[in-house]
N, C-alpha and C positions, 0 to 999 in steps of 0.2 A: 752729107752733113751740111747743115745750114751755116752760112757765113754770118758771123756776129761781130759787132764792134761795140765798145763801151764808151759812152759820152756822158760826162757829168753824172755819173752814178746810174745811168740808164743803159740797159743792154738792148741794143737794136738788132733785130734779126732780119736778114734778107729773106723774104717770103718766096723767092723764086724757086720753082720746083727743079728736080733733077732732070738733066737732059736725057730723054729716053733713047736718043740715038747712040748713046754711049754703049749700049748693049747690056747695061746693068739690069734693066727691067725689060720685060716683054709681056704682051697681052696673050693670054691663052686663047685657043680657038673656042668659039661658042659651040655647044652641043647642038645637034640637029633638032632635038626635042628633049623634054625633061622626063619622059616616061621611064619609070623604074629608078629614078635618081632620088637622092636625099638632097633637099634644098635647104640651104642655110640662109637665114635672114638676120642681119646684124644691124641693130639700131644704135643710135649714138646719144640718147637722152635729150635730144632737142625736142621742142614742143611738137607733139603729134607724130613723131617719127615711128613710135611703136604702133600707133593706130594705122598709119599708112601701110606699114609693112605687114601687119596682120590682115588688112583688107587684101593686099596684094597676094599674100600667102593663100588666103581663101580662094581668090580668083584662080590662082595657078593650080590649086588642088582640084578645082572643078574642071579645068581645061586639060590637065595631064594626070596620068596615073603615077603620082609621086609615091615613092617608097616611104618617105617621111619628110616632115618639115621641122627644122631645128631653129628655134628663136633664141638669139643671144643678144646681150647688150654690151656696148662699150661703156666704160666708166666716165668718159668725157668726149665731147665732140672735138675738142681742140687738142687732144693728146692721142698718141698712137694707141692702138688696141693692145691690151696687156698680152704678154707672151702666152700665158695659160689659156686665154680666150682664143688666140690664134691656133694653139695646139688642139684645142677642142674642135675647132672648125676643120683643121686638117684631118683629124681622126674621124670625124662624123659625116661631113658633107661632100657631095660631088660638085655642086655649084653653089655660089654665094651671091646674094644681092645685099648690098649695104646701102643704107639710105639715111637721109636727114629729114628733119621736119621743118617747122616754121611756116 
């Protein structure tokens, strides 16, 4: 949870991320290849993020024998992904690439 303080009606948020050494988060192992997998591509509504991820999806489909590619969008770059979108990803994809534009 982000540390916040209120000063003169302004809420200031400490943008420092969570300490990954705490064991709360971990990175999953990368698959050796993507053959037979369903790839998820999650864009965040920043300029060109959808274009970049669609091009990346096309390139990966040409390189690997993907089972499927699922394209989903976040509602905002600055907010967490909605729980229902996270659940869709958990239910449908084997690997996920998320990206921003600009």
